[in-house]
N, C-alpha and C positions, 0 to 999 in steps of 0.2 A: 510421418513415416508408415505408421500402421495402416492409415487410410490408403496410402500408395499401394502397399503390399495386397490389402484387401482387393482393391481394384484389379491389380494384375491377376491375382487369382480368379476374380470374377470373368475377366476377359478371356482367361485361358480356359475355364469352364465353358463359357459360351462358344468359343471357337470349337471346342471339342464336340459340343452339341451340334453346331452347324455342320461339321464334317458327317457326324453320325447321320444327320438327316438326309444328306445326300446318298448315303450308302444304300438305302432301298432302290433298287434299280431293276431295269429290264435287261436280261441277258439275252442277245441275239446270237445263236450259234449258226454261223454260216456253213454251207455245204461243203461237200467233197466233190473234186473233179478227178476222174479216172481217164487214162488214155492207154489204149492197147495198140500195138503195132501189127496185130494179126486179128482177122476176123475168123479165122478157123478155130479159135478157142470156143466158138459157140456150138459146132456140131457135136463135140463130145457131151454136150448136156442131155441130149436124147438119143445119141447114137446115128444122127442124119448122115446121109451120104456115106454110108459104110464105115464111118468113124467109130471106134470103140468107145462106149460110154465111159466117162471118167468121173469118179466121185469127187476127185479134186477140183475139177472145173465146175461141178455142181456146187461144191462148198463155197468155192470163190465167190460165184454169182449171188449165192445167199448171203455172203458177208457184205457184198457190195450194197445189197438192199437196206442195210443197217435198220431193220425193222419196218421199212416202208411196206405198205400194202397195196398202193395203187402205183402202176408203172406206165409210162407213156413211151412207145416206141416208134421212132421215126423211119418210115419206109420211102426211100427215094431212089435206091439203085439196086440193093440185094434183097428182094422180097423173100427169098428162101431162107436166108440167114434170120431176117426179122421174124419170119413165121416160126422158126425154131425157138427163139427166144420167147416169143408170145406163148407157144406150147409149154415150154418149160416153166416159166413164171406161173402161168395159169394152173400147173400142176401142184404148186406149193400151196399148203392150207392158208386160207385167208388172204392171198394175193391175187390181184386181178391186173392183167396187162392189156392195153388198148393200142392198136396200131393206127397211126394216122399218116398222111402224107402231105398235108397242107402247110400253111404258115405257121411257124413256132410263136405263139402269143401267149400272153399271160392267161388267157381264156382256155387255150389248147392245153396248158400245163397245171391249171387249176386243180387242186385236190390231190396232186400226185406227188410222190417223194423220190422218184427216180426217173430221169429222162435219158434214153439211149438213142444215139444216132450212129448207125452202121454205114460207114463209108458214104457220107452224104454226096450227092451227085454235083452240087455246086455250092458256092460260098453262102454263108448265112447272111442275111441283109442286116443293116444296122438295126431295124427294129426287132429282128429276131435275137440279135446279141443282146439288145437292152432286156428282152424278156429272159434270156438265159442267165444274165448277169443277176437280175432280180430274183430269179429262181434259186440261184446259189446263196445269195445274201439272206434269203429267207429260210434257209437251212435245208433245202432239198439238194439232191445229188445229180451229177451228170456224168455219163460214161460215152466217150468217143472211141469207136473202133476203126483204126485204119487197116491198111494191109501192105503186102510186100510191094516193091517198085515194079509196077507193070502199067501197060497203057490204061487198063480199065480202072486201076486204082489211084492214078496220078492225080486226078481231079479231086477225088474224095480226101486223099492225104493232104493236098493243099488247102481244101475247105477247113480241114480239121486245124491245121496250123494257123490259119488265119482266124479261126474262131478262139484259139488258145491265146494268141497276142491280144485279140480284141478284149477278151476276159481278164487280161493282166496276169496271165499264167506264166510261170517260168519253164513249162515243159515244152518239148518240140518233138514232133514226129520226124525221124530221119529215114527217108525211103531207103530199103535195101531188100536183100533176100538172104537173110541170115538163117543158118540151119536149114537150107533148102534141101528138099528131097522128101522122104517118107515121113509120116507123122513122129514128131519128136516128143519126148515125155521129161519134162523138167522134174528133177528130184534133188534132194540134198541141198548143196550151196546154191543151186540155181533158184531156191525159194527163199525169199528173205524172210526174217523173223518179224512178223509184223502183225497187228491184230486183223488186218485184212486177209492175211493167209492162215489165220487160225484154223486148224483142222485139215489143211492141205498138205498132203504128202507127195503128191505127184500131180502134174499139169500138162495137159496135151496141147500141142500146137504145131504149126506148119510153116516154114518160109516166112519170116517175119521181118518187118521194118523194126528199128530200135527206137527207144524214147528216152530223150536226155531230160535233165531237170526233174523237179519233183522228188517224191520218195519211191525208190525202185521196189517192185514187188516180185517179179520174175525175170531171170536172166537166161540169155542164150548161151550156147557153149562158146561163142566167140568166133564162130566161122561156119563154113558150110559143111556141116555134118561131122566136124572135127571134135576132139575131146574138150572138155570145159577148160578155159583159160582164165587166168587171173585179170580181172578188170573186164570181163566179158560185159557186152552191152545189155542193158535192161530192155525188155519189150513190152512190160506193163509198168505203169508207175501211177502215182496219185499226188494230188495236192489238196491240202485243207486250207480253207479260206479264213480259219480262225474264229475266235469268239470276240464280240464287242460288247461293251457294257454302256447301256445307254440309261442315265438317270431319268426317273419318271418325272413328269410334269409337276406333280404335287411336291415332290422332293425339292425341285427348284424353287417353288414358292416358300417353302419352309426355310430354305437356305437364305433367301433374300430377307425374310423376317429376322433370322438370326444376325445377319450382317447389320441390319438396321438397328438391332438392339445394341451391338457393340458399338456402333457410332453414337448411340445416344449415351451410353455409359461414358465414353471417352470425352463427350462434350461436358457432361456434369462433373467429370473429375478434373477437367482442365483448369489450371490456376487462373485466377482473374488477373488482368494486366492493369 
């Protein structure tokens, strides 16, 4: 009986050790995907096109960086907007932004922490989607900026929605023209309490599409220039692709040795027939 008790204790100890051996692991933090229904949130970064400079817009784009120092900007339809982004990011200490218009590949994205596509003119190819998916899974971040419902924007909004679906996102860009008119300024309850809105007390935008799904960050007033309504649509949202824990190869080897040891103990303790 005492032998059996000692055996059980030994097996339990060995099991604990095996589990502990697997604990050392590689944590892979996937990236964050941002979607905006308005490209006009860009101009207030520098005061382009007579927009008033907004410290809130500037702070938000700094938050989106999440410490990244290399930014890749896709220029396919709105070069003026992309140039404003490049100018703003380059003005930040230690940050470098590069504009390109070619194929989105792992090579084009290499070494960067943020990829921004402003109203792409056509759908991303399967190869580009694969590159963007790998980019997210490796911990880098993506931002898609769509715009209000209009002929020049329709193709870009559709391209963004196709990319969101292909990337497995729950977010959707819903074309519309919310808060149409002069420059709007989101404040108070229009700004969600979230780490990505930290330090943002006002946020300028104009005539935007809405974004469903994900975690909302900024809300419209709920109509065309009207007062804020309960349940007003969001126009900027994000989705985190989570954190995965991958056991290291060496840990698997130690785990296998532990299992083998338990098997040996069981064979030695088995009563003779």
